[in-house]
N, C-alpha and C positions, 0 to 999 in steps of 0.2 A: 476283567481289565478295562474293557470299553466303558462299562458302567461307572467305574471309579473315575476315569478320566472325565466323563460327562458330568459327574457330580462335582468334581473339582472346578471345572470350567464354569458351572453355574454359580458356585460360591464366589469365584473370582469376579465374574460379571456383576453379581449382586453387590459385592463390596464396592465397586466403582460407582454404583448408582446412588442417587439421593432421593429421599422421599419428598414428593411435591403434593401439596393440597389441591384438590380439584373439587368441583361442585356438580351435583346431579341437576337434572332439569327442574327439580323442585327446590333446589337451593341447599340440599344436604351435603355437608363436607365429607370427602373421603380422600385417601392418600394412595398414590401409586409411585413406584420407583421409576426414575428417569435418569438417563445418562447426563452428566453435567456438561455444560459448555463454559468456555473460559470467559472471565470478565475482561473487557477491553479497556486498556489503559487510556485515559483521556488524551495523553500525548499522541497516541496513534490517531485518534479522531481529529486532533488539531493539526495533523500533518497533511490533511486533505483539503483541496480547494476545488471549486467548480469552474467549468469552462463554458463560455457562451460565445456565440458568433458576433454579438453586438451588445452595447451598453443597455439599450432598451430591454432586450430579452433578460439580461442579468437583473436589472432593477425590478422587473415584473416576475422574476423567477419562472419564466416560461419553460415548457418541457422540450428543451433543445440543448444540444451540446454534450458535455461529458464530465469526466472527473480527472483530477491530477493530484500529485502529491509532491511535497518538498523533500529533497534528499540533501544530505550534508556530506561533503568530501573533506577529510582533514588536510590541512596545509602541511607541507613536508617539514619545514623548520619550526612551525608552530602547530603541532598536531592537535593541541587542545582547541584550536579554532577550526571552524568549518566554513567552506565556501558552499553557499546554498544554491540549489538548482530546482527549478520547477520541471517536473517530469510528467509526461502524459503520452497518449498514442499519437502517432503522426496523422492518422485519419481524422482525429479531433482538430488538429491544426489546419489541415488543408481544407476542411469543410468550413472553417471560420474565416477564410481568406476575404479581405486582406488584413483584418484585425482579429486578434485573439484576446478575449476578455477573461481575466481571472477574477472570480468572486471569492473574497477572503473576509473572514470576520474580524472586526475591530475589537479592542479590549472591552468596549461597552456592549458587545454582542451584536451590534448592527453590521450588516454586510457592506463591503466597499468594493468598487470595481477598479481593477488594475488593467489598463489597456496595454497590450503588447502588439508588435507587428509580426506577421508571419515570417519575415526575414530574420527576426530575433531568434527563431527556433532552429535547432540543428537536428536533422534526422540521422538515424543510424546508417553508416556507410554500406551496410549489407542489406539495406531496404527492409529492415525489421520495423514493425509498426510501433516505434517509440521515438520520442523527440524530447529535447531538453533545452533549457535556456538558463544562464546564471541570473540570479536576482538577489538584490539586497533589500530586505524588508525592514521597515521602521518598527521599533518596540511598541508602537501604537497598535500593531496587529496582534491578534491572539493566534499564534501559530507555533508549530514545532516541526521537526524534520526527522526523517529516518537516516540514521548515521550509517554510511557505507561500510566503515571499518568494524562496526559492531553488529550490524543486523543483516547485511546482504548475504544471502546464501551463495556459496561458491561450490564448484564441483568437489572440492575437498570436503566441504561441510556435508554434502550429500553422501559421499563415500564413508566418511568417518562416523557420521551419525546414522548411517544406513537409512536415510530418508527414502521412502518409496510408496507404492500404492497402499492406500488405507490410512496414511498419516493425515491428521486433522489439519484443516486450513480454515482461515476466515478472511474475508474481504471487506474493506471499508470504502464506501463510495456513495454515489448519489442515486437514491430511489426516486425517480421523477414522479412528481405529483405529491410526494411526501418528503421533499428534500429541504423544506424550510422556506417560508416566505419572508420572515423578518430577520433571518440569519441562516447560515449554512447549518444543517442538521444531518451529518453523514449517518448512513445506516450500515450495520454489519450483517453480512451473510456468512453462513457456515457450510462446510462440506469436507470433502476428502480428495486426496490425489487418486486419480483413476489410472493414469498411465504416465510414465516418465517421458522425458523429451527425446525419445529414441528415434522418432520419425517426425519430420516437420509437417505442419499444416500449411495450406495455401490461402493467401488473402484474396480479395476480389480482383486484384490485378495479376494473380498468378505467382506472386512472390512467395517463396518458402519462408515460413515463420517458425523458428525454433521454439517449441511450445510444450509445456506440460498440459495434459488433459486433466481437468479438475471437475469433479461432480459437485457443481455449485451453480445454481441458475444465475446466469448473467444476462441482463436485459439492457436495452438502450439507456444510457445514463451512467452505467458502471464502467464503460470503456475508460481506461486509464487509471483504474483503481489499484491501489497496492494490495497484494495478496500475500498473507503471512502463513507460514507453516509452523506447527509446534508439535512437540512429542508429549503425549500423556504419560507421566512417569509411573502411573499405576498399571499400565498394560504391558504385556509381553512384547519383547523386541527381538528382531533377528540378531544373530543367526540361529540362536537356540530356542527362541520363543518361549522363554521361561518367565513367569511373572516375578518381578522384583520383590525381594523380602521387605525392602524399605524403599520409599520413593519420595524423598524430600525434593521439592521443586528447586531447580537451579537454572537460571536463564542461559548460562553458557552451555549447558547440557541439553536443555529441553526447549529452548527458544522462548518466544517466537522469533523467527528470522523472516526477512523479506524473501519469499519464494520467487516473486516476480510481479509483473504487471498484467492485468486483465486486458485483453485486446479483442476478444470475440466470444460469441456464443454460437455453438454448433446447432444448425437447424436440420430438420428432416421435412419432407414434403409428402402429405397424404392426399389421395384423391378425394374430391367432394362427392358425397353420396346423396342420393335422393331421399325422400321422406321415409322410405321403407328401410333405410340404413343398410341396404345390401347392394343396390344398383348404383353404379358409378354414373355421375352426371355426364351427358354427352352434348356437345363436345366436351372433352375431359378438361376439368379445372382442378387446381391444386391449392391446398392451404398449408402455410408454413407452420411448423410445430417446433417449439424449443425443446431440444433433447435433454436439457439440464446440464450439458457439458460446456465448460468454458475453456478457452485457450489462454494460457498464461506464459508469457515470454520470461525466461529465467532472469534472476536478478543480476547474474554476472554479465549478461548481454547489455543490461543498463549500465553497468560499470564500464564496459567497453566504450559506450557512447560518452560517458562522463570523462573518459580518459583520452578523448580526441586531443590532438596537439594544440588546437586553439584553446580548449578549456584548460589544459595543463599550463599553457603560457599565462593565462589569466590568473590561475592560482599562484604561479610563481611571482607575478607582479604583486599580488596582494600579500603574499608571504614576505616579500622584501619590504613592503610598506610597514607591515606589523613589526618586523625586526628593527627597522629604522625608528619607528615610534617608540619601541621598547628602550632603545639606546638613548633617545632624546629624553624620555620620561624618567629614566634612571640616572641621568647626569645633571649636575647643577648648571644653571644658565650663568653666563658671564655677566649678565645684566640683572642678576637676582636682587641686587640692592635697590633697584628702581626700574621703572619702565615696564612695558607690557611683555608678557611671555608669549612667544610665538606658538607654543604648544604645551599644554599642561597634562598632568595625569588624568584629570577629569575629562579633557578632550579625547584622550586616548581611549579611556574606558567607554565613553559615549560612542566612539567610532566602532569599537569592538561589538558593542551591543547592537549597533545598526547592521553589522554584517551578519552576525549569527548569534544563536543562543545555544549553548551546550545542553543537551538533554541527557540527564543521568537516569539510568534505568532504576526502577523501583526495586527495593531489596526485600519487599514483603513476599513471603511464600505464597504461591498460587496466583499471583498477579501476572498478567502479560505485559509486555513492554510496547 
């Protein structure tokens, strides 16, 4: 019985792998099976921006600052429209005092610097390491956003999809030193959920941070990066852990979803040894070692921040504006026979484009969103 189960598991594992060409030291080609990794939709890459403490650092692409991403929250009366927010870690904001510079790519691929003030940003009321500010970007920028109503993980999503340890994740952010000099070039990193958010981590101030533990090396520069979770439709799932007979990809069932925001990498400290590699240096000194574990604040805690009363009131005001614009654009003007129109359909559409751009998920099988 055990032999049969082992053989079946090997067959299932091999089915999920793809054959990749490699080369020997003398240049002879050979092939080995490898586990596939997901393709990253360009929309996800374009949702990311870089953070710098000043314009000079941003223009020179210096190794300082962090990452952020744009999130879109639907308006209540006009849900097809989104209010856009820049989201990052609070520690990225407070380190940039008094100004926070966002570096965003323009349509022509060149980077542009968007100055904001630290007072523009709102922290989470529970002192979680996240911050957000509303922003209206011109269509001259090459950007997209993560839609909260479609892609944010909720506790219900976790329960219903039985997301847990072992599930695949990827993170898109800033790999300092290789993040793009002539324009932002976000980098993807891959890993797995190691532990659910059952117990908080503490930040350097001692504030508890609601966090998933994710096996995925996070280094300075990735703070504020969006972290996505997805379900491999070819693998066995709880509660019965039976391999599916058919596994067509479906975004609603398999993701990706925004798991949360990267805020830390967990370190360990090892004593420094002498040349014999056995004796500890005296007086004792220590070296910091990255454990490969990242702390990720859940997406629903970001939603809490975006649902602050101040932000909700701003969305209500914008919602009312759009509704009024729609009524004006849809009714004839009393002066239509002559004179200037105070507001045209073209004006309305231009204003909508300036506020947000709806991102439609790709329907191609196997692509991530």
